[in-house]
N, C-alpha and C positions, 0 to 999 in steps of 0.2 A: 501494501500500499504505499504509495507516493502520497507525500504531504508538504506543506511549505514548512519550511528551517524551525520554525518555534514549536509547530505542532511534534514537530520529528522529536526534537528534546524532552519535550513533553512525556510523548510517548514512550520512549526511550528508556527514561527514567522514572517512570511511573511507581515504580515498587519502591522507591527510595533508598535503596540500598544497594551495594558493588556484587556483579555478578557475580565476581572471582573471589569473592569474601571468604577468606579459610586457604587461599592458594598462595605458598609463593611467604612475603614478609610480612603480610597482613595487610591491611587497608588502610588510610591514611588522606585526609581534605576531603574536601567536598564531593558528591557524584554530580558526573560528569557524563553528558551523552558520547559515545567513542563509537567513531565510523569500523568495519570491522575489515571491508574491502575500503582501502583507504580514499579519500574523494580524489587525489591525485591520480590514484592506479585508474579509477573510471573515467576522469576527463581524458587523460591520454588515451583511452578506448574509443572516445569521443561517446560517452555513456553518462553526459552529465545529465539526461532527465532523470536516472535512477539513484543522484547523491541523494535525496531524502528518504528513500524507501526502507518504512521502518524495520524490515528484515536485517537491514545492514547495519542497525547500531546495538549498541551495548552499555546498559550501564556500568561505568567502572570509576571507581575511586578516583581521585585526582593522581595518586601514586600510582596506581597501575595502569592508567591512561598515558600517563606520561613514560612512564618504562616502557609498554608496549609502543607507542607512538616513535620511540628514540632505537627500538629495535634492541632494548638493555636485555628485556625479557618477555619475550612474547608469549603468550597465552598459550597453552598446550589446544590442538585442535578438538581434542575431548569436550573442552569445555566452552565449546563454542555453542549458542544456541543454536538448535534444530533450522529455526528459519532461516540463519545465515547461511546455513549449507544450500539450503532450498533455492536463496536468494542468487549464488555464485554457481549452481548449476542449473538456471535457469539463462544467465547471462554466458554460459561457457566460460567460468571463471573460477570452475573448482580447481583446475592447476593453482590458479593465483593462492587459493587458501591451502594446496599443498608444500607451496614455496615457504611462503611467511608463517602461516602456523603449524608447525610441527607436530605429528603423531608424540605422545606421552614414550611410545618405545625407541622414537627414531632420535637421536642427537640432533641440535638446529647448529647450523656452522658457525654462529656467534656464542656457542656456549662453551 
């Protein structure tokens, strides 16, 4: 479902807690709406119309959002919402998820 940016944030953050609570070093900071497939990746592929699809968002605390965006600690693939997998398949970007979000048993190149 594609919505405007303000509604996207509200829908993604509606639970008011970090989707990744309990993983890694714990949560810190306010809850933010994070893109799973980056805005940059979508734009590069001419998919700007999908920037604000709620299936491509996840609520993350400031720390988890920052660490993932900087590629310091990507979320394990198994922790991504099922809707994100569906979104990626529909846009033929499941390979992108494979590249950016490793499965738990596969070490990430940056680890």
